[in-house]
C-alpha positions as a printed Julia matrix, in Angstrom:
584×3 Matrix{Float64}:
  43.33  -19.52   36.08
  41.67  -16.75   33.73
  37.75  -17.15   33.65
  37.3   -14.15   32.02
  35.36  -14.36   28.61
  36.98  -13.65   25.51
  34.81  -11.21   23.79
  37.57  -10.1    21.29
  37.9   -13.22   19.58
  34.34  -13.34   19.12
  34.66  -10.24   17.57
  36.94  -10.93   15.23
  34.96  -14.34   14.64
  32.13  -12.27   13.52
  33.92  -10.13   11.31
  35.75  -12.71    9.57
  33.56  -12.51    6.11
  32.48   -9.12    4.33
  29.93   -7.16    6.28
  26.76   -7.58    4.67
  27.05  -11.46    3.45
  24.3   -12.71    6.05
  21.24  -13.67    4.0
  18.82  -14.62    7.35
  15.53  -12.9     6.35
  14.44  -10.11    9.11
  11.72  -10.81   11.09
   9.88   -8.01   12.31
   7.92   -8.58   15.5
   5.71   -5.74   17.5
   6.49   -5.28   20.95
   4.16   -5.09   23.72
   3.92   -1.8    25.66
   3.84   -2.42   29.27
   4.91   -0.38   32.3
   8.41   -0.5    31.85
   7.96    0.04   28.13
   8.59   -1.81   25.21
   8.83   -5.85   25.74
   8.59   -8.83   24.02
   8.54  -12.52   25.15
  11.23  -14.52   24.6
   9.44  -17.19   22.9
   9.03  -14.98   19.8
  12.46  -14.24   18.53
  13.6   -17.46   19.79
  11.03  -19.45   17.67
  12.26  -16.77   14.77
  15.93  -17.94   15.42
  15.11  -21.3    15.55
  13.7   -21.32   11.98
  16.34  -19.1    10.45
  15.12  -15.97   10.78
  16.54  -12.79   12.26
  14.2   -11.09   14.47
  13.65   -7.47   14.71
  11.44   -5.89   17.64
   9.12   -3.19   16.35
   8.06   -0.65   19.06
   4.42    0.62   18.93
   4.36    4.08   17.31
   1.84    6.37   15.36
   5.12    7.94   13.19
   3.86    7.05    9.83
   7.12    7.99    8.49
   8.14    5.2    11.42
   6.21    2.75   10.15
   6.95    2.82    7.02
  10.39    2.82    7.78
  10.22   -0.13    9.86
   8.59   -2.02    7.11
  11.43   -0.9     4.24
  13.55   -2.94    7.06
  12.12   -6.49    7.03
  10.98   -9.21    4.97
   8.15  -10.55    7.23
   6.02   -9.76   10.19
   4.57  -11.17   13.29
   1.88   -9.38   15.06
   2.44  -10.37   18.34
   0.25  -10.84   21.15
  -1.49   -8.56   23.81
  -3.9    -7.16   25.84
  -7.59   -6.35   24.13
  -8.43   -4.29   21.21
 -10.14   -1.07   21.66
 -13.33   -1.64   20.16
 -13.68    2.2    19.25
 -10.95    1.67   16.92
 -13.42   -0.95   15.04
 -16.99    1.12   15.03
 -17.89   -0.44   18.08
 -18.41    0.8    21.59
 -17.24   -1.54   24.96
 -19.51   -3.89   26.17
 -19.2    -5.02   30.16
 -16.9    -8.15   29.54
 -13.94   -6.3    27.77
 -10.73   -6.72   29.8
  -7.64   -4.06   29.75
  -6.47   -2.24   26.29
  -3.42   -0.87   25.41
  -4.35    2.13   23.1
  -0.96    2.57   22.34
  -0.32   -0.19   20.51
  -4.03   -0.23   18.81
  -3.85    2.27   16.44
  -0.32    1.44   15.05
  -0.85   -1.63   14.52
  -3.99   -1.48   12.41
  -2.1     1.07   10.35
   1.28   -1.69   10.23
  -0.75   -4.53    9.72
  -2.7    -2.37    6.3
   0.94   -1.32    5.17
   2.36   -4.78    5.19
  -0.66   -6.14    3.55
  -0.27   -3.83    0.86
   3.2    -4.28    0.53
   3.0    -8.21   -0.04
   4.96   -8.7     3.13
   4.59  -12.16    4.73
   2.53  -11.8     7.88
   2.29  -14.18   10.83
  -0.79  -12.61   13.51
  -0.35  -14.65   16.89
  -3.53  -14.58   19.72
  -4.24  -10.72   19.6
  -2.16  -10.37   16.35
  -4.85  -12.66   14.76
  -7.61  -10.24   15.5
  -5.48   -7.44   14.5
  -4.93   -9.08   11.17
  -8.66   -9.52   10.78
 -10.15   -5.99   11.99
  -7.27   -4.29    9.63
  -8.39   -6.18    6.73
 -12.06   -5.28    6.8
 -13.49   -8.58    9.19
 -14.68   -8.13   12.59
 -13.89   -9.11   16.09
 -15.72  -10.49   19.44
 -15.27   -7.89   22.33
 -16.1   -11.28   24.48
 -16.74  -14.82   22.82
 -20.3   -15.77   22.98
 -21.07  -18.57   24.77
 -18.57  -20.78   24.35
 -18.01  -24.73   24.55
 -14.11  -24.89   25.1
 -12.16  -23.36   27.81
 -10.33  -20.85   25.5
  -8.9   -19.28   28.8
  -6.23  -21.94   30.07
  -4.78  -22.11   33.43
  -2.41  -24.83   32.4
   1.77  -23.9    31.58
   1.67  -21.89   28.41
   3.91  -24.33   26.78
   1.01  -27.25   26.9
  -1.56  -27.89   24.94
  -5.09  -27.57   26.29
  -7.67  -28.33   23.76
  -7.42  -29.16   19.85
  -8.75  -27.52   16.7
  -9.66  -28.69   13.24
  -7.72  -27.41   10.36
  -9.81  -26.82    7.05
  -9.52  -28.72    3.87
  -6.83  -27.78    1.18
  -5.62  -25.04    3.43
  -2.3   -23.31    3.58
  -2.35  -24.5     7.29
  -3.11  -27.76    6.6
  -0.21  -28.05    4.04
   1.98  -26.26    6.85
   1.28  -28.84    9.48
   0.32  -31.79    7.32
  -2.48  -32.63    9.75
  -6.4   -32.16   10.13
  -6.03  -31.8    13.82
  -4.02  -29.6    15.98
  -3.71  -30.05   20.01
  -3.35  -26.37   20.8
  -2.88  -23.51   23.97
  -5.39  -21.47   24.55
  -5.66  -18.0    26.73
  -7.98  -15.36   25.17
 -11.71  -14.15   25.37
 -11.68  -11.9    22.18
 -11.65  -13.96   18.73
 -11.92  -13.33   15.18
 -15.8   -13.23   14.51
 -15.59  -12.75   10.53
 -12.83  -13.28    8.72
 -13.5   -10.5     5.89
 -13.14   -9.71    1.87
  -9.28  -10.79    2.24
  -9.03  -13.98    4.66
 -10.53  -17.12    5.16
 -10.74  -19.23    8.19
  -8.45  -22.22    8.44
  -9.32  -24.08   11.77
 -11.43  -24.02   14.42
 -12.41  -24.89   17.97
 -14.97  -27.84   18.65
 -17.44  -25.06   19.7
 -16.82  -23.04   16.33
 -14.45  -20.62   17.41
 -12.26  -19.52   15.01
  -8.82  -20.41   15.69
  -6.93  -19.55   12.63
  -7.81  -17.49    9.28
  -4.74  -16.95    5.79
  -5.39  -15.36    3.07
  -7.87  -16.42    0.23
  -5.82  -14.53   -2.17
  -2.85  -16.51   -2.65
  -0.84  -14.49   -0.78
   1.77  -15.05    2.43
  -1.16  -14.64    5.29
  -1.53  -16.46    8.64
  -3.62  -15.84   11.67
  -3.3   -18.17   14.7
  -5.63  -17.82   17.53
  -3.1   -19.88   20.19
   0.25  -19.04   21.18
   3.1   -21.22   18.98
   6.06  -19.34   20.47
   4.89  -21.2    23.82
   5.79  -24.51   22.75
   9.17  -24.06   22.25
  10.42  -22.92   25.28
  10.33  -26.54   26.62
  11.56  -28.06   23.43
   8.55  -29.05   22.14
   9.1   -28.24   18.37
   5.54  -29.13   17.56
   4.67  -25.5    16.4
   8.21  -24.52   14.46
   6.52  -25.63   10.75
   4.68  -21.86   11.19
   8.03  -20.6    11.77
   9.74  -22.33    9.49
   6.68  -21.35    6.59
   7.21  -17.44    7.71
  11.06  -17.71    7.18
  10.96  -19.37    3.91
   8.33  -16.75    2.68
  10.41  -13.88    4.08
  13.13  -15.17    1.76
  11.19  -15.34   -0.99
  10.11  -11.58   -0.66
  13.54  -10.49   -0.11
  14.44  -12.22   -3.52
  11.3   -10.92   -5.15
  12.68   -7.6    -3.49
  16.23   -7.75   -4.81
  15.3    -9.18   -8.44
  12.84   -5.92   -8.8
  15.58   -3.67   -8.19
  18.09   -5.76  -10.65
  15.64   -5.26  -13.22
  12.9    -2.96  -15.0
   9.66   -3.92  -14.62
   6.84   -2.78  -17.43
   3.3    -3.02  -17.33
   2.27   -2.43  -21.38
  -1.37   -2.03  -20.95
  -3.46   -0.12  -18.14
  -6.38    2.26  -18.91
  -6.33    5.07  -16.09
  -7.04    7.76  -18.32
 -10.39    6.5   -18.71
 -11.02    8.17  -14.77
  -9.17   11.13  -15.34
 -12.97   12.75  -15.57
 -13.42   11.6   -11.93
 -10.84   14.09  -10.3
  -8.27   10.97   -9.27
  -5.23   12.02   -7.07
  -2.38    9.58   -8.92
   0.11   11.09   -6.29
  -1.96    9.47   -3.47
  -3.13    5.63   -2.87
  -6.61    6.52   -4.3
  -8.96    3.67   -3.96
 -10.81    4.45   -7.05
  -8.05    3.11   -9.56
  -5.87    0.15   -9.97
  -2.54    2.18  -10.96
  -1.19    5.03   -8.95
   2.2     6.44   -7.43
   1.44    4.16   -4.2
   0.57    1.25   -6.1
   3.24    1.13   -8.12
   5.6     2.05   -5.2
   4.21   -1.17   -2.89
   4.27   -3.58   -6.66
   7.91   -2.52   -7.51
   6.83   -1.62  -10.49
   8.63    0.73  -12.36
   6.74    1.64  -15.14
   3.51    1.35  -17.0
   2.36    2.29  -20.72
  -1.51    4.24  -20.01
  -3.75    4.27  -23.35
  -5.86    6.9   -24.4
  -8.85    4.23  -24.71
 -11.46    4.84  -27.76
 -14.67    2.74  -27.87
 -15.71    1.89  -31.16
 -18.07    4.71  -32.68
 -19.42    5.5   -35.73
 -17.29    5.57  -38.82
 -18.5     9.27  -40.09
 -16.36   12.17  -40.01
 -18.08   13.36  -36.99
 -17.25    9.98  -35.56
 -13.67   10.61  -36.34
 -13.24   14.37  -35.02
 -14.77   13.3   -31.78
 -12.22   10.52  -31.47
  -9.08   12.57  -31.94
 -10.14   15.45  -29.59
 -10.81   12.73  -26.87
  -7.6    11.2   -27.67
  -5.6    14.38  -27.99
  -7.33   15.09  -24.53
  -6.27   12.25  -22.96
  -2.49   12.41  -23.72
  -2.6    15.72  -22.64
  -4.11   14.74  -19.39
  -1.02   12.06  -19.07
   1.37   14.3   -19.94
   0.21   17.14  -17.06
  -0.27   13.91  -14.93
   3.44   13.83  -15.04
   4.13   17.27  -15.04
   2.63   17.57  -11.55
   4.04   14.58  -10.04
   8.1    15.5   -11.71
   9.57   14.67   -8.7
   8.38   11.49   -8.58
   7.69   10.41  -12.08
   8.38   10.65  -15.67
   7.26   10.37  -19.39
   9.29    8.14  -21.36
   9.48    7.57  -24.98
  12.14    5.04  -25.49
  13.9     2.03  -23.61
  16.63    3.94  -22.44
  14.75    6.68  -20.79
  12.87    4.2   -18.79
  16.24    3.22  -17.43
  17.31    6.29  -17.0
  14.09    7.08  -14.7
  14.52    4.07  -12.86
  18.26    5.34  -11.88
  16.44    8.44  -11.03
  14.27    6.53   -8.58
  11.2     7.69  -10.4
   8.65    6.38  -11.93
   7.98    6.22  -15.93
   4.41    6.08  -18.17
   4.89    5.7   -21.89
   1.9     6.76  -23.99
  -0.44    4.42  -26.39
  -3.35    4.91  -28.28
  -6.41    1.89  -28.09
  -7.86    1.8   -31.2
  -6.56    3.13  -34.55
 -10.42    4.42  -34.44
  -8.4     7.61  -33.39
  -7.12    8.37  -36.68
 -10.37    7.6   -38.4
  -9.22    7.56  -42.3
  -6.33   10.28  -42.36
  -3.17    8.34  -42.02
  -1.18   11.79  -41.75
  -2.9    11.32  -37.98
  -0.02    9.03  -37.52
   2.37   11.23  -37.62
   0.38   13.4   -35.35
   0.02   11.41  -32.52
   3.93   10.24  -32.9
   4.7    13.5   -32.33
   3.13   13.31  -28.49
   4.95   10.86  -27.93
   3.16    7.39  -28.28
   5.1     3.91  -28.36
   2.01    1.74  -29.67
  -1.48    2.06  -31.48
  -4.06   -1.01  -30.66
  -5.27   -1.45  -34.45
  -9.3    -1.76  -33.34
 -10.97   -2.25  -30.43
 -14.35   -4.09  -30.12
 -16.15   -3.37  -33.56
 -14.51   -3.28  -37.08
 -12.88    0.11  -38.0
 -11.59    1.3   -41.2
  -8.11   -0.46  -40.18
  -8.9    -4.15  -39.49
 -11.4    -6.55  -38.24
 -12.19   -6.81  -34.29
 -12.11  -10.2   -32.35
 -15.57   -9.22  -31.62
 -17.64   -7.5   -34.18
 -20.53   -5.46  -33.36
 -23.87   -6.97  -34.46
 -24.51   -6.98  -38.11
 -20.19   -6.89  -38.95
 -18.5    -9.55  -40.83
 -15.56  -10.75  -39.46
 -12.94   -9.34  -41.62
  -9.0    -8.82  -41.82
  -7.05   -5.9   -42.59
  -8.46   -3.19  -45.03
  -6.11   -1.64  -48.07
  -5.75    1.31  -45.74
  -4.95   -0.87  -42.93
  -2.19   -1.89  -44.85
  -1.03    1.64  -45.31
  -1.55    2.58  -41.51
   1.03   -0.53  -40.59
   3.48    0.31  -42.99
   3.26    4.18  -41.84
   3.41    2.98  -38.31
   6.67    1.0   -39.37
   8.57    3.6   -41.03
   7.19    6.19  -37.69
   8.7     3.75  -35.24
   4.98    3.07  -33.84
   4.54   -0.51  -32.58
   1.62   -1.93  -34.1
  -0.58   -3.92  -31.44
  -2.85   -6.64  -32.33
  -4.55   -6.86  -29.01
  -8.78   -6.75  -29.78
  -7.76   -7.67  -33.71
  -9.32  -10.94  -35.07
  -7.61  -13.82  -36.25
  -7.9   -12.69  -40.08
  -6.42   -8.92  -39.33
  -4.28  -11.01  -37.25
  -2.34  -12.93  -39.64
  -2.56  -10.29  -42.27
  -1.11   -7.74  -39.81
   2.14  -10.36  -39.43
   2.65  -10.28  -43.14
   2.29   -6.85  -43.94
   4.2    -5.7   -41.2
   8.16   -5.41  -41.5
   8.79   -5.33  -38.21
   7.8    -7.5   -35.1
   4.29   -6.93  -33.57
   3.21   -6.72  -30.28
  -0.5    -7.88  -28.15
  -0.04   -5.95  -25.57
  -2.83   -7.37  -23.19
  -4.14  -10.45  -24.55
  -4.09  -14.46  -22.99
  -4.42  -17.82  -23.53
  -7.3   -18.85  -25.74
  -5.92  -22.59  -24.93
  -6.49  -22.12  -21.13
  -9.67  -19.92  -22.2
 -11.59  -19.99  -24.96
 -12.33  -15.93  -25.72
 -12.35  -14.73  -29.2
 -10.04  -11.95  -27.54
  -7.01  -14.89  -26.75
  -4.75  -15.82  -28.93
  -4.33  -19.64  -30.07
  -1.24  -21.5   -29.85
  -0.74  -21.19  -33.67
  -0.89  -17.26  -33.21
   1.87  -17.44  -30.23
   4.06  -19.44  -32.3
   3.32  -17.59  -35.57
   3.77  -14.2   -33.34
   7.17  -15.64  -31.8
   8.59  -16.33  -35.44
   8.48  -13.31  -36.41
   9.89  -11.79  -33.11
   7.21  -10.2   -31.41
   5.55  -10.25  -28.02
   2.13  -11.44  -26.35
   1.39   -9.64  -22.97
  -0.7   -11.38  -21.01
  -3.88  -10.11  -19.0
  -5.49   -9.89  -15.65
  -8.92   -9.68  -17.03
 -10.91  -12.48  -15.42
 -13.03  -13.45  -18.58
 -10.01  -13.76  -20.43
  -8.03  -15.86  -17.96
 -11.16  -17.99  -16.55
 -14.35  -18.79  -18.88
 -16.14  -19.65  -15.66
 -15.98  -18.95  -12.29
 -13.77  -16.05  -10.47
 -10.12  -15.78  -11.55
  -6.91  -15.6    -9.65
  -3.47  -15.01   -9.56
  -2.73  -18.35   -9.95
  -4.67  -18.65  -13.29
  -2.34  -15.75  -14.35
   0.57  -18.0   -13.59
  -1.29  -20.9   -15.51
  -1.56  -18.69  -18.85
   2.02  -17.22  -18.22
   3.29  -20.81  -17.99
   1.35  -22.28  -20.97
   2.25  -19.23  -23.38
   6.24  -19.48  -22.23
   5.68  -23.19  -22.73
   4.19  -22.79  -26.32
   6.03  -19.4   -27.64
   9.3   -19.4   -25.56
   9.94  -17.22  -22.94
  11.28  -14.71  -24.94
   8.01  -14.38  -26.65
   5.55  -13.19  -23.5
   5.06  -10.74  -21.28
   2.96   -8.51  -18.64
   0.23   -6.36  -19.86
  -2.39   -6.04  -16.53
  -5.59   -4.13  -18.32
  -5.65   -2.77  -14.8
  -8.43    0.09  -14.88
  -9.94   -1.41  -17.84
 -11.72   -4.21  -16.19
  -8.02   -6.12  -15.75
  -7.37   -6.94  -11.76
  -8.12  -10.23  -10.0
  -8.09  -11.77   -6.63
  -4.3   -11.72   -5.95
  -3.56   -9.41   -9.07
  -5.91   -6.54   -7.7
  -3.91   -3.88   -8.33
  -0.19   -2.51   -9.15
   0.5    -2.99   -5.66
  -0.03   -6.7    -5.74
   2.68   -7.14   -8.7
   5.32   -8.68   -6.03
   2.74  -11.22   -5.47
   2.75  -12.52   -9.09
   6.89  -12.47   -9.1
   6.82  -14.52   -6.2
   5.0   -17.11   -7.82
   7.09  -17.04  -10.77
  10.25  -16.84   -8.78
   8.96  -21.36   -8.41
   9.14  -21.42  -12.37
  11.7   -19.29  -13.59
  14.92  -17.77  -13.49
  15.65  -14.77  -12.72
  17.26  -13.93  -16.31
  14.05  -15.36  -17.59
  11.76  -13.17  -15.27
  13.65  -10.04  -16.54
  12.04  -10.95  -20.04
   9.36  -11.63  -19.12
   8.43   -8.25  -16.95
   9.72   -6.03  -19.77
  12.66   -7.01  -21.5
  10.86   -9.27  -24.35
   8.57   -6.05  -25.11
  11.31   -3.29  -24.57
  13.25   -5.71  -27.34
  10.57   -5.47  -29.76
  10.29   -1.56  -29.28
  14.01   -0.72  -29.55
  14.05   -2.64  -32.86
  10.97   -1.05  -34.06
  12.46    2.82  -32.86
  15.76    1.87  -34.29
  14.3     1.19  -37.77
  12.63    4.34  -38.17
  15.7     6.22  -37.15
  17.37    4.02  -39.94
  14.75    4.67  -42.67
């Protein structure tokens, strides 16, 4: 009798399908570092397997290149339990009640967590991992819980619950478990003290100790103070929903990343050149700006249109001369920015050049001018700026100019439409292959321009007036009229254009996109963030969070719809406008 294991038969069975066809999302789990090296309790990887994920152990390392490579290979992150966190990393001195720390884990995990957060990777922090999550995201922790009234370090077997927690109403945690109270295990003496600006408290123990935290920005992030992975070791599946949630989020993340690899993503309006006088570092992750190379990479954003923004000045020869000089300077500095970072960045003037830069794995910048004030009363300056490679001009800003009336006239100005000079400007822009941008224009100017232009028009950064009654936004009638002429409106993330009252969030941006798509058709909308021009809301605070928007939009739109929204519609108009120039 042959009792040997036929491993070859198993091998053949495992390779009966084409390699790479597995769709199980990869869940990275931070390994502990003990006397025998990197180790991990089996409850962690068993729970991921039971939830349908593929667990991957991430060893502690302070090698930044290795950390980023690890994140490149996973779709979700579990921060596992372990020893105390070194208080020196948190700007504190150790207190006598501090237990053993593991210096080989702390620094690497704090960095890893922040990098994962920047990339929108779903995160589940467990016990120590919950504390790491809070510490990495600008919260704080107790080195030792002060005067607890509940025993937080049970002597009972770890696979059994020892106390209960209260789950906050309306939290993601409540949605996952469908309960207001939950029985959990407990073996810790440290805990989250303050959740910080990016997280909120999701559950507490009877003595007020924080038992769970979660994102307050609509992101897939949860930290729990208990050890849910221990319950499954004896067949208790009560905690499986938490791991199922994480694996589901991992699938969404992987799907969004794949979509962004397959399409070209364009943000049609950002004001980053406004910050050039501050000596920004576009090649780094500069906290002063919302659009830089790092944030574009983290958010899987391929291209943006940077504008030379000009506030409306006096309608005088001196004012016009100053405006031209300023516009020339901003455009020149964008080109220099691209030249200085040519290994990772390029200037594009056509949709074809955008696609070429994506194929070269380089980010792309297009040029625009926000406010036709830049040309004053000299229509020949349109040719001047066209030669510099701009793709559109926003006809006005806040305040009327010689071209048209603004949606927000200055004190003493009346509501006007397109002037005779403005009509000539629009016609010449058609001839030069420049897109006419009607964001900031009055309703009267909007309809005048729609009548004058022989080409489709764009609104590079405008949202829905039906959802937020602001003069800068577009009525449903405007959206329909714009669509009827083949134009496109780009939803913007400026708080005051998304909500009339209170703080706007990514949910409001999604609501505007859905409404505008329903009114004008998905072929007539896009995305123009207005980053660095006061754009940016909770959950969409910079270019790094664009993937967060995609993951939410995937619940409502097909991949083809998202290709159109993420730039396909805008580039269709650009192609048509530029082609008309070439055939004149």
